Structure formats: structure tokens, C-alpha cells
N, C-alpha and C positions, 0 to 999 in steps of 0.2 A: 652801813657798809664801811669796812676798814679802808683807810685812805692810803696805806702803804703795804706792799707785799715784797718779801725777799724771795728771789728765785735762786735755787741751788741748781747749777748746771751739772748734769750727770752724763752728758754726751760722751766725754772722753773715756769714761768707764762703762757705764751701763749701755751707752749708745753704741760703742764699738766692740764690746765683748763678744757679740754674736756674729760678727762679720766672718765670712768664710775665708777671705784672703787677709793675711796679717797686714795691718796698717803700719807703715814705717814709723819709727820713733820720731823722726823729724816732723812728720805730718801731725802726729799727736801733739807735739809741743806747739806747733804753729796753731793748731785748733784751739788749744788752751789759751795761747796768747791773744788770739782773735776774740775769744770769749771775754777775756779781761779787758781788752780794748773797747768792747761793747758795753762795759759797765758791770759785768758779773763779778762778784767778790767772794763767793763760795763755790768751789768747783771740785767735783769728785773726779780726781785726775787719773786714778788707776786703782787696781786691787792687788793686794799682796796675798795671792793664793797660789795653789799648786799649778805651775805652768803647763803641766801635762793635762790638767782638766780644763784650763782656760788659756790656751796658747797666746791669745791676743794680748794678754796682760803680762807676758814673760819679761818685758822690758821695764817693769815698774821703777826700778832704781835708776835706770838711765833717763827716764822721763823726768823724775824729780831732780836729778842732777842738773839737767839742762834748764829746768824752770827756775831753780834757785839762783842760777847765774844772772837771771834777769831782774831780780830784786823787786818784788812787789810786796812790801811789808804789810799792806792792808788786805791781802788776799789770803783766804783759808784754803790750803791745798788738802783736800779730803782723801784719805786712803781707806778703801774698804778692806777690812780684815775679818777673818772668821775664827781665829784662834790666837794663842799667845805668840806662836812663832811668827804669824803674819803681823801682829802688832810690833814685835821687835824689829822686823824688817822695815815697817812703816816709820817707826821712830828713828831708826838709824838713817833712813833715806831723807828725813827732814819734813815729814808731814806734821802740820800743826793742828790737825783735827783728824780723828779716826772715827769711822762708822763701822758698826758690826750689824749683821742681820740675824735675826732669830725667826724661824718660820712658825706661824700659828698652827700649821698642820704638821703633825709628827712625820707622816709619810714623805711629804715634800722636803722637810728639813733633813731627813735621812738621805734622800736621793741627792739633794743639793749640796749638803755639807758633810755627808758621811758620819753624821751623829744624830742622836735624838734631840728633840726640842729641849728636853730637860738638860742634856749634856751641853748643848749650846748656851743655855741660860747660865749654867755654872761657869762655863768658859768666859762669858760676858762679864759676870760679876768680878772675876779675877782680873780680866783685861781692863775694865773700867778703873779699878784701883791703880793698876800699873800706869795707865794713861795719866791720871790725875797726878800721880807722884812724879811723872816726867814732864809735867806742865803742858800736856797735850789734851785738848778737850775731847771727851768721848760722847758720841751719840749712838743711838740704837734704832734700828728699823725692825718693826714687826711685819714680816712679809706674809703674803697670802692672807691678809686680814679681811678680805672681801670674798674669798673663794679659793679653792684649791683644785688643781687639775687632776688630782688622784683621789681626794676624799669628797669633793663636791663642796656643798655649803659648809662654811665654817661658822659655828654658832657665836653670837656676840659674847656669850659668857666665856667661851674659850679664849677669844681675843682679849677680853678684860683680864682673864687669869694670867695670860702671858705678859700683858702690859704691866700689871701690878708687880709681877716677879722681876721684870727687867728694871722697873723703876726703883727697886731696892738699892741699886748702885748709884742712884742720884745722878743720872746723866743730865747734861745740859739741855737735852732735847730727845723726844721719842717721835719716830716717824711711823705712820701707818701706810703700808704699801699694798696697792692693788696689782700685785705682781703679774697676774695673767689677764688683767683688763676685763673683769667680769662685773665690777661694781656699778651701782647706779646711785643717783643723788640721794634718794631716800635712805639708802644704807649709810652713806657718808654722814648725813645729818644725825641718824640714830646712833651710830658708833661713836662719833665725836662727842655727842651729848652725853652718852654713858661714861665715856672716859673723863670728860670734864667733871662729872659728878664724883667720880672716884679719885681723880687726881687734879684738883682745881688749880694748882699752881704749876703744873708741869707744862713746859713749852712743847707744842705739838707741831709736827710737819706732816705733809701728805705727799705721796708718790703715786702717780696714776699712770697706767698704760692705756693706750687708745685702741686696744685690740678689737673692741666691739663698738668703737666710735662714741664712747661715753666719757672719755678722759677730760675734755674741757668742761662738760657739764658737771662732772664730779669736782673739778677744781673750783668752779663757781660755788657749788654747795659747800665746799670746805671753807672758802672765804666768808660766805654768809654765816657759817658756824663759828667764825672767830679765828681760824687758822691764819697765821701771818707769814708762813714759809711754805713754799711749794717747790717740788723738784720738777725739772723739765729737761729736755734734750734738744739741742739745736737740730733742726731738720726733722725731728721726730724719730730719729734712728734709735734702735735698741731692741732688746729682747733678752729673755733668759735662756741660756743653753740647755737648762735642765727642766724646762716646762714646755710641753707641746703647744705650738701655735701661739706662744707669748710674744706678740709683736711689739712695736715701738712705744716709746714714751710719748707724752704730749709734747708737741714742738714748742721750744722756748719762745720762738718769735710769735707763734700763734697765741700762746698764753699772754705774752707781754702786750700784744696788740689788743686783745680783749680787755685786759685790765686797764690799759692806757685809755681806751675809748670809754671806759666806765669811770674815768677820773681817779684811778688808783695808781699811785706812783710805784714804779719798780726800779727806778734808777738805771734802766738799760736803754740802749739805742736800738729801736726796732729795725731801722734800716740797716744798721751794722750787722744785726743778727741775720737778717734776710741774706745779706751779701755773704756772710759766713756759711749759711746753709747751702747757698749755691756753690760756693767754693768747695764745701765738703762733698756735695753731690758729684762734682767733677772728679774729686780725688777717689771717691768710691767707685766711680764709673757706672753708676746706675741711678735711676730715679729714687728719691727718698720721700717720705710721706708728708712733710710739711706743706701746708696750704699756701702760706704767704710766699713761699719760694716760687709758687706758680702764679699767684694772683697779684703779688706786690702789696705794698702798704696803701693806706687810704687816710686822708686825701692825698692825691698826687696830681701830677699834671693832667687836667681834664681835657677830654676830646671835645672839640667844638661841634 
């Protein structure tokens, strides 16, 4: 078993993008600062996309401007971009890491990004070169790698084809995303094994949604398969606006608790994450999915 796992906090972007009520910029900034205080050092802070399609992310530049005033030189502020224009905005705003997503399913890619998978791959290859030239590290996510809401099962061969194509840009990392939460551990094991065979030196990350309650089990399978970086969202908030019934990410605090109890170091403070999840729940004004928010950490003060 791997003894250390890096957690990428995606709550400020993937977690909040599906909220029906726009979250104020100041709340987003405090959310991110709380995540940093809890020990998280890679944070997906926003997306640079068309605000008409994702109104929740319309304040991307304002969020970065506020964050950069607080000077955390060891933190990677990740901006999600889908095209060259988005990359230019992210670079100008001060992101030191950019992530792009290409969907393994052509139907989903078209609905989500207004382009075919092939067109998105072409955009990624250009974008990755521009990012490297600007001193910004580029990473890529292959979305719907475990299933598509429109096409159903996505063959492993198809995912491998897309992974090989995006790897041509030599990103520092490729992520596999279960965007709609349909994957199971055996899929994770098989897919990661096949990609390791094809790209033995590529750094891999996994992104799981807990839509069907398999997210943590899939995360465990990924760790056993050798993945050292996992995405999660404080409180388990999140979802994709363009995928029916695609509910939240695995909760950061629940993932960190599981790994900590297994003796795996994540570098984060579980109690601080729980407190932030409860704080976020109050700000959103509704219950959120995280389990430790309800049950608390363990061990804690025992009842006689």
C-alpha cells in the first residue's frame, strides 16, 4: 500500500458549479483559504468558461485576484479551461496550473463543451504547448472514463485511445474521471492497469463522484493500483450541470479519514476539513453529503 497520497481539492470549482444560488466571491475565497489552512496544496479554484453556461464561475478573475493577495507560494491554484480563450484568461489571472477536460464519449463532449472529442483533443494539444511556454503546468482529465449518461458503457479501448492522444502533449499528469459516478472498483483496477501498460511513466490521477455510493471504494482501488493523487470535494458537494443526476464528488474529509486510518499520509487536518464542511453547509443553507460532517472524527471524546 502506498504510504502517501496527494489530495486535489476540487470543491471551489466542481463542488460549487452546480449550485442553483450563486455563491458570493468572498465566500469562495474564504472556502479556498480554509482548505489551504487544512493542509491542501493543490486546489481547483475556478473555471474560465462561458459565464452564460456556468454562471457560478463568472467571477473567476475576482477569485484569483483576492487569492493572490494572500501569498501562498507553495499552493497550486488550478483553473479549469476548455479552449485557448479560457487558457489566456487563466494565465492572465495568475493560475500556476491549468487543467482541461476531454470527454471519452463524443456525445457528452459535444453537449458539455460544444465540440467533438477530436476537436477538444486538438485544442488541448495547442493549449498544452502554450501553457508550457508560459511556465504554467498543464494537466488533462479524460472525463466519463467509466460511463456516459448518453452513450452508456464506454469501452476500455476507447478510453485508451483518448488517453494516448492527449498524452502526445506530454502533460505532467493525466486524470481519469468517473464524471457521473457509475464506476466500480473492478473497472478502476482494469482501466488503470491497461493505461499503466500503455504509458508506464505517466503520472495518473483519479476523480470519482459518489452518485451511486461507490466513490470511496473506487478511490481505494485506485490507491491499490498505484495512483498517488486523488480529487475530492470538501463536504462532498458537486455535480456536472450537463449530466443528468451527476451528484457530488467524494468528500475530502471522508477520503482523508479513510486514508489516515489506513496509515496513509495526506498532509491534511481532518478536523479542520470537518469544520470547513460544516461551515460550507451553513453558507449553502442546506444539508451536504459528507458523512464526517454528521458523525465527526474518530477517535474523539468517548462516552463513559
